[in-house]
N, C-alpha and C positions, 0 to 999 in steps of 0.2 A: 831264810829268815829276814823281815826288813826290821829296820831301825825304828823301835817305838817312840822315839823322841822326833820322828819326821811326821810331818802330815800328808795326808795322802788324798787323791782324786778317783773316783770309782766309776765305770760307766757299765749301764745296765742296759740291754738290746732285749726286748721282750719278743720273740718270736712265736709263730704258731705251734711250735711243737716243745723247743727248748727256748731258755732264757740262758743270754750269754753275758758274761761279766768278766771284767779285766780291771785291774787296780795298778796304780803307780804313784811314784811319791810326787810330790808338787813340781819337781825337776823332770817329770816323764821318766823316770828311771824305774828299775826292778818289775817289770811288767808279769803280773801274774794272773790267770786266767781261771774261771771257773764255770760250768754248764751245769744248770738244774733244769728239770721239766718245768715247762710252763703251767701254769694252773689257770685254765680257760675261765672259771667260776669266778675266779678273783685274781686277775692277772698282778693286783698289786702285792699279794701274797707271795706269788713265784718270785717277782722283782726282790723281796726282803730275804727272801731263802737265799737267791744269788749273791746280794750283798753280804750275807751271814757267811755263805761258803767262799767268797772270793777273799774276805777278811780273814777267814780260818787259813785259808791254803797260803796267805802270805804272812800269817804268823803276827797279824796286829788286833786291835780291838776295833769296834766301830766308832768309838770314840774318837780315834784319830783320823777319821775321813772329815775333810772339810768342803767335799763338793760331789755330789752324786750328778752325773750326766746320764740323762735317759731319753732312749729310743723306743718308741711305744708302737705297737699296732693298733691301738683302741680305734682311732679315727677310722684307719683303712678296715677294720673288721667291721665298724657299723655302717660303712658305706657297702660292703659287700653283702652284708647280711640285712641291710635296709632297716635298721634298728635305732636309728637316730630320733632326734626330737620332733615333735609335731610342730610343723613350722607355718607361719603364715607369712604372706608375700604381699608387700604393697609398692605399687609402682605408678607411674604417670597415666593419666586416663587415656584410653585407648589400646594401652599395651599389655593388657592382662593375661594375654595369651604369650608372653614373650619366652618363658621358660619353656613352653609346650613347643613353640614353632622353632625355636632356636635359629640354627642357619641353613635349615631345610638342606642338611646334608647326610648323606648314609655313612655310616662307619667304614672306613677303609679297610679294615680287616674284613667286611663281607660286602664289598662294594659291588660284586656281582652275584651274590646272593639273596635272593628274594624274600626268604625267610629271617634274614637278619633284620632288625631294627635298632633305634637308638634306644638306649635306657630312658626309662620314664624319668620325668623330673622328680625331684626330691620334694615338692610342693605340688599336691593337687590343684585342679583348676578352682574348686569351690573354696580353698583357700588363697588363692589370689586375688587380692581387690584393688581399687584403683583410688587415687587422690586426684583431685584436680588442680594442677600446676602445670607449667610449662616454662621451659628454658631452651634457648634457641643455641646453634651451634658457635655463637661467639660468647657465650657465657652470661647473656643478657635474658633478664627476666620479660617473659610474653605475657604468661598468665600468672598472677601472685597465687600463692599457695592460699587455698581455701581451707581453713583449719578446720572446719567443721566436717569437710569430706574425710579427713583425718581420724577427728573424734567417732565418727560412724563407723569407719573400719576398725578403730580399737574395740568399739562395743560387738563388732560382728567375731572379731578375734576371741573377745573374752567368752562370747556363746559358745564358740568352738572349742574352747579351752587350749588353746596354742600354747606351746611351752617356750617358744622363741619367735621371733619375728625378723624377717629381712627387708631392707629397702633399698629401691634401685629406681631414681629418676631418671629421666634423659637429660644429658649432659651435666650430671651432678659433678663430674670429674673437673669441672670449668668452672662450676658455681654451685658450693655445696649447701647454700644458705637453705634450700627446702628440705632437701634430706635431713641436715640437723635438726632443723624447727620440728619436722615431723617425728624425728627419734625423740624429741625433748616430750612431744604428747602421747606419743605411744608408751613413754617409760612411766610417765603420770597414771596413765590410765591401766597399765598391765605392769604392775609392779612385781618385782621379781622375775620377769620375762625378760632375758638377753635380747639387746636390739644389736643386729649385725646391719652397718649403712654402707653402702657400696664405695663411697669416697673415702673410705676409711680403711676397707679392705683392698680394693684396686681401683685407685683414682686415675684411671686411664679410660680412652674410647673403646669403643665396641659394648654396647648396652648388653647384649645378652652372654658376654663372656663376665662382664662385671656383675651382672644380677646371678648369674650361676655361682659365682665366686661367696657372693654376700649369702646367697641360699645354702650354698654347704657349710658355711663357716656357722649360720643360725643352728642348721642341722644338728652340727657335731659338738657345740659349745656346751650345752648342758652335759652330755655323758663325758665329755674331756675334763670339764669343770669338775664334775663329780670325782673321775677317777683321779686325777692329781692333786685335789684337795684332800683325799683318800691317802695317797701315796706319800704325800708332804707330811703328813699327820704321823705316819708309820715311821718314817726316816726320822722324824723329830724325836719320836720315843727312843730310837733305836741309837742313831746317830746326831745326837743333839747339837754338835757343832757343823754338821754338814748343811749346806743349801743345796736346792734341788735346781738344776739347770734342763731344759730340755731341748732336744734335737728339732731342728725345722726340715721341711723339705727342701729349703735352698743349700744345706750342707751344711749349716752352722747352727749353734746353739741360741738360746734365750733363756731369759728369765721365766721361772714358773707362772710369775704373775702375767706376763705378756701372752704365752702360750694359752693360759686359761681363758683370754680374751678373743685370741685369733688362733681358734682350734684348726681352721684349714690350713694353717702353716704347717702343723705337725703332721699331716698325712704321709706315709710312706719315711717317715722320719729314720726307723731302723735301717731299711736298706741303704740310706744315703750314706750310712756309716761307713759302709763296706767299700763304696766309690772312693769316699775320702782317703780311706786307708791304703787304697791299691794306687791312688795317684801320687800319695807320700812315699809308698814303697818304692814305686817305679822312680820317681825323681830321685831318691838316694840310690838307686842301681843304674842310672844312665838310662831308663826305659821311658820314651816320651809318648809312645803310641801304645795303648794297651786295651784290651777288653776285659771287665772285671766282671766275674759271674760269682754268684754267691749261693751255694745250692744248699739249702737247710734242710727241714723235715717237711716243710709245706711248700714254698716257692723257690722259683729260680730267678734272682735280680741280676738284669743286664746294664750294665754302665759303659759309656765310651768315654776315653781318656785321650786328649790330643793335647800336643805340645805340655805334657806333665799335669794337665788340670782335668778336672771332670766338667763335662759341660752343663752349664746352667741355661735353662731357657725359660721364658716368660709366656709360653704357649702350650701349655702342658693340660692332662686332663688325668683326674681320678675316678677309675672305674666307668669311663666313657662319658663323664660330664666334665665340661671344659674349666678350667681355672685359670685364673689371671693374675698369677704372683711368681716370682722367681722359684723356681725348682731344679733338683738336679735331674738330668736328663735320665730317665730310667725305665725300662721295659722289664715288667714281672708277667711271669708265666706261671701256671700251676704244675709244677715240676720238681719233687724234692724227694728227700728219702723217704717219706710217708705217702707219696702218691701212689694210688691203687690203680692195680692191673685189671683189666674188664675185657670181655668179648662183646662186641657189639651185634646186631641183630643179623648183620652180613659175614660173621664169623672171623672179622679182624680184631687183631690185638691192640688195645688202648692203654694208655697209662696217662691217670689225672685227666682232668686237673682236680680232680675229687682227692681229698687227701684222709688218712686215718689220723692225722694229727696228733696230739699229745695224749690224749684219750678217745678211745683205746689204742691207738698208736698201730705199729706193725704188729704181724702176728707175732714175730719174734721178741717183742716187749713181754709178753705175758699178762696182758692187762685186759685181755678178753677180744682183741681184734683177732679175725679169722681171715680176712682177705687179703692176698698177695699184695705188697707193697715193693718200691725200689730196693729198699732195706732188706726184707726177706731174700730177694734175688740176689743181691750181693752176698748175704751171708751164706745163702745154698751153694753159691760158687766160689766159696772159701777165701772171699776177698775181705772179709771182717774176721776179726775175733772174737768169738762169744764170750771169752772171759775177760777181755780188757775193753769193753766198750765205756765211753764216757770215763776215762780214768779209773775202771773198774767198780764205779758206783752202780752200773747196772749189768746184768747178767743175761746175755741174749739167749733165747732157747731156739737153737738150731732146728730141733725135732718140729717145734711148731710152725718155724719157717718152711721146711722142705713138706710139711702138710699141705700148707697154703700154697706152694708152688706146684705142689703135685696134683691138687685140685683143678689147678688152672691148667697144667698140663694135659689132663683128661679131658677137660672141654676143647682145647686144642688138637688133640690127638698126636701129642708130640712127647719125647721124653723129657724129665723134670729139667735136664741141663738145658735142653733147648728151649724151653719155657721160660728159666731163669734169662738165658741168655737173649731171648726175645724182648722180655721185659726192659732189660740193660740197651738194648738196640732202640727201642722204640721210645724211650725216654732220653736216650741222647739225641735221637732225631727230632724230637720236640726241642730240645735245647739249642742245637745248631740252627733249627728255624728260627727260633727267637734271637739267637746271636745276629743272624742274617737280617732281621727286621731293622735293627739300629746300625748295620754296618753297609752289607751289600746292596740292601734295596735303597739304600740312601747314596748310592755311587762311591763308597769307601772301600777300597781294596784292602783286605784284611792279610794278606799273606805277608805283608811287614810288620804286623802287629803281633804283640804278645799277649797270650791268654793268662789271666791271673785269676786262678780259681781257688775258691775258699767256701767256707761253712763246714758243716761236719760231713757233709757227703761230696763237697767239691773235690777233694784229692782223688777219689775212687773212679771220677770221670774225666779229670783234666785232659790227661793226654789224647783219649779217644776223640774229644771235642775239638782239639787244636789240630789234630790228625785230618779230622773231617774236613776242616775249613782251611788247610793248608797254610794255617798259622806257622809263624816263624820259630814259637817255643810255646811251652806250657808252664808256667810257674806256678808253685803251691807255696806261698810265703809263710813265714813262722808262724805259731799259734793260728792256723787256718780255723779251728773251729770255733774260735770267738774273734775272728779278724776284724767283724763289723763292729763288735764292742769297741776295740783297739781303735775303730775310725772314729767313734763316738767321741772317745778320749782325746783324740787328737782335732777335733774342730775349735774352730775360734767362735768366739760370742759374736754372732751377727745380726745387723739390723739393715733392711734395703727400703729405699725410699724413691718415690718417683715424683715426677711432677710434669703433668701433661702440659704441652705447647700449645694445643689446638690446631698444630700443624704448622710451620714455618718453613718456608723455601731457606735452604742453609745461607746461599748467597746473601739473603735479605736479612738475616738473622740480628737481632738485638743484640750485640756482643756484651753490653754491660746488664741488660736483663738475664741473659743465660749465667753469666758470672753469680749474678745477685741469688737466682734460684739455687745453683749450687752450693753458696755458701749459707743460706737459708738451712738445706738439707743436712750440711756438714754439722751446724750446730745443733740441729735436733740429734744427728748420731752422737756428737762428741758428748753431750749432757746426757744421754741415756746410757752409754757407756760408763761414763763417768760415776754416774749413780750405782753402776753394777760394779764398781770397784776397779776399773781401769784406769792408769795413769797415762799422760797423754803420749808417753814413748812407747804405750802396748796398745795404740789405736793405730788403724790402717783405714784410710778413706780412699776409695775407688769411684771414679767419674766414670759413669758410661753413658750412653744416647741409643735411642732406637732410630734408625733411619730407613727410610723407603725411598723409591723412586715416585715421584710426583703421578698419580693416577693409579699406582698399583695398590694392593690391599694389605699386604703383609710387609712387615718390618725386619730388619736384621738387628741383634744386639751387636755393639763394639763398645771398648773403652776408649775413652780420650787420650788422644796422644800427649806425651809430655805430662809435666807435674804441676807448672805454673798455671797463672790464671787463664780463663779464656780469652783468646784472642782473633783476629782473622784468620792467621796463620795456622792456628791449632784447628779451627773449624775446616779451614781448607785440607789440611792433612786429615781430619776425620772423613772427610767425603772421598779423600783417595783411598783411603783405608775401606771405606764401605765398597767403591768399586771394585777394589781387589778382592775382597770378601764375597761379593756378588758373583765375579767371575769364577771364583774357587767351587762355589756351590754350584751353579748355573750353568757354567761353562760359556757364558757371553755375557755382556754388559751394555746397556744403553749409554754410550758414550755421548757427552753432550746434555744428556737429558736432567732438567731440574730435580735436586734430591732434597727431601722434606725431611725434617726433624720432627719426630713425631712425639717422642719421650725424653725428659733429662732423668737419669737416674744415679743413685749414690749406693755404694755399699760400704757400710759402717761395721769395721771388726775389730774385737778387742781379743788380742793375741795372747793365747794361752801358752804354755812352755812346751816346747816339742816332745814327742813320744820318742823314746830310743829302745830300740829292740836289742836284747843281750847279745852279745857277739861270743862265738866259741874260739878256742886257741885252735892253732893249726894242726892237723893230723896226718899229713901225707894224703895218699890217694887211695889205700885199700882200707874198705868199710867191714872187714872181718871181725874188728874188735866190737861192733856195733850189732853184729848179727845175734839175733836170741833164738833162733830155732829155724823152724821150715814146716810148711804143710802142704797138701795139693790144693791148688788155685786152678781154676777154669778159665781157659783164655780161648778166645775167639780164633778158629783156625788151628789151635794147638792142642784142644781139649785139656784133660786133668793135667797138670805139670807141676812137679815138685819145685815148689818156689820158698827161697829163703826170705826170713822175715827179719827185718832190722828195727832197731828202735832209734827215732830220730833224736831224742835225747842225748844219745851216745856217739852220734855222728859229729864229724869236725868239717872245719873248711876244707876246700881243696879234694875233697874225697869224691870219687865217681862211684855211684850204685848202678849196677849193669841189670837190666831187665833180663828175665822176670824177675820181681821184687815186690814186696809189699813193704813199706815205712810205715811202722805204726807210731802212734803218739797218743796223749792222754784224750784228744776230743776228735781225732779223725784218723783216716789212714789213706796213704797215697799209694796208688798203684802205678808201677813202673811195668808198663808191658814188654814181652820180648822184642829184641830188635831195636830198643832204645836203652838210653841211661840217664840217671838224674846226676847233675853236678849240684855239690853242696856249697852255699855260698857263707859267708863269714857268720851271719845271723841264722843259719840253719834253713834258709830259704832254699828250696828245690826246684832246679832249672833244667827241663827236658829240651834239649836244642833239637829241633825238627827240620834243621835245613841242611846237616850234615849227611853223611853216608848211611848213617843209622836211622834218618827220619825220614818222613815221607813228604815233607815239606819242600818248598823251593830249593 
């Protein structure tokens, strides 16, 4: 029971199958979680269900909540389903086909598959129009803006009944005058239609990526604006003292007002929370190199953590379409508890990416689903407790799961156990391949990395995934079923700024000009964070820069060395750091080549209270007191095995749980296979070391 005289912050992570919620006081203590089904027809309703459930579990009233931090799949779903707004696109005369042509590159995933193509642009060609204007690569006006051409475009857009407009003119990142004036004209002629201007979304060079970012923002803004407006109104009714903050793709939060204008920054916001939480957990436990995996009901989200921090990139994509904004480097595949097992025409077993979702859900949910899923397979193999799923709020129908697996087994010509185990093997193979995409395929040796596995289904697969990749250890953190929501609560308020330099050689840089640009961005960041309630001592400013070898196409992002003003010495140190990073990434470096500063960046963060996981008292090494019973569980190579069941909440630091075992808790279950053992940390984190004689790792 929490102290009702205290105020609380709550995080709501709306997923494809479940909505996860955690609550803590303003000092980050007393974490309490809840999990409720997502409501696909009205996701805000599920978010409010979760808010009320978490408040009830914590023993407080909604009136004691002062902030709701929200991670949403609204933007991601709109991109997947292609259900966004009807967008018009205005660009420089002669570049109407910019979104269609792109970079003339094939998707890397299907580089050698001639049936694979790039996803179609969000704006069809007939809604891509031109304005007469031209600015050169120095930011000088070559052809003044012909306002009549913009008016003509506005009239066509009105006739097409567009719901939003994106503008991208050449070199607008160096001189935004034409874009800004065109936006004014369109706003006058198209009242109510949001205008996304490329120099405000992504003021950087590369016109295609800038155009794609602006178009995506326009595509998502109406839906996100409606969703957040609806959610904000419901929160105001239920928790009138609470302000709404929204998680961004960069791993930080922002105000609801900013999120409604920059909808593109909210895509993949929920999965970012898991990477943030994993990095935080690793820093507190002395692990700096980790792979975080979040296995929920619909997706499997993979993040890479090095030096205790999640990797943020400015060259990402959403659903195959490029975006030029800071985003947490995430790889997401369709592999979750609800992933459907199916047989292809060649007779091979496949799992996903199709998901049963929240409705109808896996067959065992009893909501009308009949197809076998990963959750059905785990239940049929005895790895889940049908009477204690989601804190007992849901009873799973084992008979329905076995019928679904049985039907699959008939198609395969196998026993039900072989079919269920086949589903587990295939989904594990899909997930290990996904992990390899962000590690091994980038030249990263994962044998010294820890796998941090969470999500409602993460604990059941953690050890198998780590073993398959020969990783050092598998960790299932506390509160795994709502761990991503913990990350949302742990995020800082964050705003990113960028100033394009136009390309300057580092040795010839105007030092005073660089310092002035950083000071201007710092003022913007401080002013915005101050308006959002952050005092100076709770503001952190980080200077960064994009550098590349002159003549090359792509750049690397680095922090500026030191904390003082820009000096010749700090620029020289930055160039040295670039060389070291280049050599680390590509195994060689062009010594003596001129280095170009492409962009100056600033990250402005408002620091929230740190989140604290509750700790247990020491309890020796015997977990016998935490054992709640036993049941047969089917293991690969061992068949049906009598397996002890433990309650995680009754474990204590220092205990060792030998496999085979299942460790159950309110929102998840962890499988400890034969031949391994789980060590219990002070905060009830479970660590399975795979490097020793009992493990299969190095």
